[in-house]
N, C-alpha and C positions, 0 to 999 in steps of 0.2 A: 518469532518475528526473523532473527535473523538467520536461519536453517531455512524458514518458509521460502522469504525471497530469494534467497542464494540458488538454495534447488529449483525453485520454479523457473528463476532466468536461464539457469542453464541448460534445462529440462524443454523449457520452448526453444533456446538455440539450435539442439539438438533435433527437434523436429522440424525446423524449417532448413536444415543442414542437409536432411537427410530426404527433401521430396517434397516437404509439406509446404502447402500452401493456405490453407481456409484461414480467416482471419477471423472471422466469426465464430466458425469453432474454437477457435485461442481466445478469443474472448468469452466465452458461456463456458470452459474448461474453469477459468477464474473462479467461478463464485457456483459452479455444479455440485460441488460438494456439500451445499448448503445442508441437505438430511443429516451429515454427520452432525451438525452444529445443533440442527432440531432435536437429535436422538440425546444428546449432551445434555439441550436442555430441559430437556423431559424429564431423564433421570435425576438432575439436579435439583428441579422442582420437586417432584415428589419427594424425594430423600429430604428435602429440606422443608416440607410441608409434614413430614409425619415425627421430627425431630424439633417442630415449632413449639411445642409446649414448655421442653427443655429449656428452653432460650427466648424468653418472652421477650427480650432488649433488643432481637433480631428481627428482621422484617426479610422472606426471603420468596416474596412472591411477585410475579413476573405485571409489568405496568400495564394496566387497563387499555384497551385499544380505543382511543378517543378520535373524532376529524383529523384535530392536530399531528397526532404523532400517527396516524394511518398517510397523514400526507407527507411527513417527513420523510416516513420509512420510503415511501413511492418516489418522491424528488431523490433522494440521495442515490437510492436503487437505479434510475435510470441514467444519474449523472455518472455509476459504477461501470454500467453495461459500455457506456461512449466511452468512458475511459479506458475500460479495457481492449474496446475494438481499435482506440487510435494507439494504445501501446501496442497490439498485436501488429497493427501495420507496420510502425515504426522498426519494430525487433524484425520484421520480414526483409527487411532491406539494410539493416545493419549488424555489425558484429556486436555482442552480447556486452565485450567490454566498454565500447563507445555507448552504447543504448544506457547500461549503466551509470557511467559518469555525464549522462545528458539529464539521466532520470533525478539528477543531485540537484538541477535547477528547482525541483518544489520546495527545495527549504525557502527559495526565497518567494516563491508564490505563498508559500504557506504563510510565511512569517508577516506577509501585506496582509491578507486576509484575515489573519489572528489582530492584524492592528485595527483593520475596520469594522468587522464583523467582529470580533470578541471584545475590542477596546482593550485591548491588552498593549500595554509600555515596550517600546523597544529601543534598549539602551543601545550605543555606541557599539561593543563589542556584537551586536546583532547584528546590526548593519553592515561593520565589518565584515563579517558572514556574508550576510546577503551578496555582496559585492563580489567577493572572492569568489563564492561557489556560481554565481552567474556568469562571472569572467571567464571559469574552466567550461561552461557550455557554451559561451560566446567563440573559445580558442578551439574547441570543435569543431564548431560550425563552419567558421570560416576556412579550414583544411580540411574540408571532407572529402576533397577528391584523392587524398592520400589512404584513404582509411574504407575504399568499396570491397565487396564481395565479390567472388567471383561469379560472373553472370549478371553482376548487377550493373547497372549505369551510372553514372555520376547524377545526372536524372533522378534517379529512385532514391539516389542517396540521399540526395537535398529533401527529396518527400520526406523519406524517415524522418531526416533530423526534426523536420517542422511537426511531425505529427507525434514523434516523441517528447519534445518541449512541450508541444500543446496537453500534450495527456500528463504528463508533469506538472504545467499548469492547475489544470483541471484537476488531478490526486490532491492539491495542496488545498484545492476549494473545498474538496470531500473531505479531507479532515478537519478543517474548522467547522464545517457545518453539522460533523460530528461529534465536535467538544459542544456545540450550541446546542444540539439535542440533547444529549446528557446533562449541560447545565439548566435548560429552561425546560425541558418536558420530559424526560425519562428518570431523572437526578441521580444520586449515586448511593442509593441503600443497598444494592447489592449487585455480589460479581455475576448473579443471573442475569441482569439488562446486560451485560456484557452479550451474551449467547443471544438474547431478543433482540437485541440490535441486529448483528450478524446475521442470524438466519434471516430475519425480514428484509433488511437492504439485499442481502445477497438471492433471496427469493425472487425479487423485482427484478434484480438486474438477469436472472436467470430466465426468466420470462422475455425479457425485452430482447435477449441476446438470441432466444430461441426463435421467437419472430426475424431476428435479423438471419439466423442459418437456413429457415424454412424459404424467405425469402432470396435467398442466396444458392438455395439447392445444396446447401452443406450437406443434408443428412444422405442426400441419395449419392455422393460424393467422398463419403467417408470410407467405403469398401473399396473402391476405386482407388483410392488415393495410399489405403493400406497394403493393398495386391502390390503397388510399385513403390513400397518404399523400401529405401536403402538397407536399413538393418533388416529388414522384415516384418511381417505383418504383426507377429506377436509381440515385437518390441515397439510398434506403434502404438497398439493400445494399452500396453504397459507404461509406456510415456504419457499417453493422454490419462490414465486411473493416478499415477504419481503426479502430474504434473494439476488435477484436481486436490487431493489430499495436500498438497505443498503451499499451493495457493490458498487454501482454508486455515494453514497455520500462520499464513502469512497474515494474512488481514484479521484473524481473530486476535493472536499478537499486538494486531494496531490499535484492534478495538480496545484490547486491555490496557493497553501505555494510555489511550487518551483517558479510558476512565479512569486508569487511579494517577495521573499526571496531566499532562497537556498533549494538545494535538502537535504543537512546536517541541515538543522531547520526541513525538512518533516521527516528526520531520529530521530530528536529530539522528536519531537511531538508523531511519534509511539511508541518510547520507553516511554512516559507518560502515553500512552494510554494503554499499557501492563498491569502494573502493578494495575489499574482501571481493566481491563478485567478479569484480575486473582481473585480478589474479587469477581466480580461477578458470576464466573464461581465456585466459591465457597459456593456462598449464593444459587445460582438454580441447580446445578448439586452436590454439594456436593462433588467437588472434594480434594482428599487429600491434606493438606496444612500444614505439619510437616515442624519440622526444619530448614532439608536442602531447601525446597523450600523458607522459609520466609530468611536465608540468602541468596539465592538468587537472592529474592523479592528485598532485602536491598543492595548488591552490586547494583542491577539493579538502583535501586535509586541513590544510591549514585553516580554512574558514569552520571546519567543524570544532576543531581547538578553540577557535576565538570565541565559537557561540559556546561550549563548555564553560571558557572560563567567565564571559561575562554569565553565563547563569551564576556563577560560583561568586562571583561579586556582589551582586543582586541579592541573592538568598542570605548572605552574610550581613549585608547592611541592612536588610530587613526584618522589624520585629518579629517574631513568632505570633501564629494568629490564634484569636481566644476565640473556641466555638461556642455558635446562637444556642445549639441545641444544648439541655440542661442536665442529660447524663453525660454526652459529650463535656461540657466543661468543667462536671463533677471529675472526671477523668483526668480533662489538664491539668484541674487544680491538685490532687493527688501526684499526679506527676510531675509538676515543677518542685 
């Protein structure tokens, strides 16, 4: 998740800074690597099936495709396609460090969606984190005039802020919905379900993005864009390929965190990634990193620390959960 998000963000910034301009293509790249997850899913599935007789207490089967599950995959996949397009649009107008810091606002949206959709209680430390992270995004938005890329107007920079924050809010919803599907539809019996979730939603998102590319004539423009790419046509296609793999690593890691813990933790980890990514953007692309951006970065880090400390306080005060399953209950008793 760390490596994927940082690498993918920097590669997208490299694409735009060298003359790339196809937003639907950038959205398509973010999910087009689903065959890699599908291949991994098949390998793990057949390997688990062949060894299932040796471990009767474990289930390594995929979830059967019901109407409810297909509807969940289709809905989340369409939202992912829209979110990827909005994020690509925002990135085309903003420095990588600024877009990364604005993306940190997803933690606020994620927390609110977790409150209403997942019925999770939010303590004072988490609320403090929401306010701090949101304040950092607002601070950047109010001073966007000093953070414009060459050739990008102030109006376009403003559009970039709106699109990036909208994408962050939508991604917060996607994280909560993903956890809801794991809790209510898929279950948490096997990590194979993570690959099933990632493959299915990414497939739907890729189909939607492919339609968008066809309408926008992106397929015809790829070779033309590669020919005028500042770093060369080979670098153009290598950038797209590496971006595809990086985004799959990022999203698969996110699915795994949600499966093992919660969407809130996934949002927190993404918040940690953002300041690190901003530093790399400053190193590789020489993005401006003035006082306002440093202040926003500090607010974002402060919000993250508050969130982690709040989780530590709540976990320390809460009694250990006793499993309902008989076998897990016996393991729990023996461990105690």
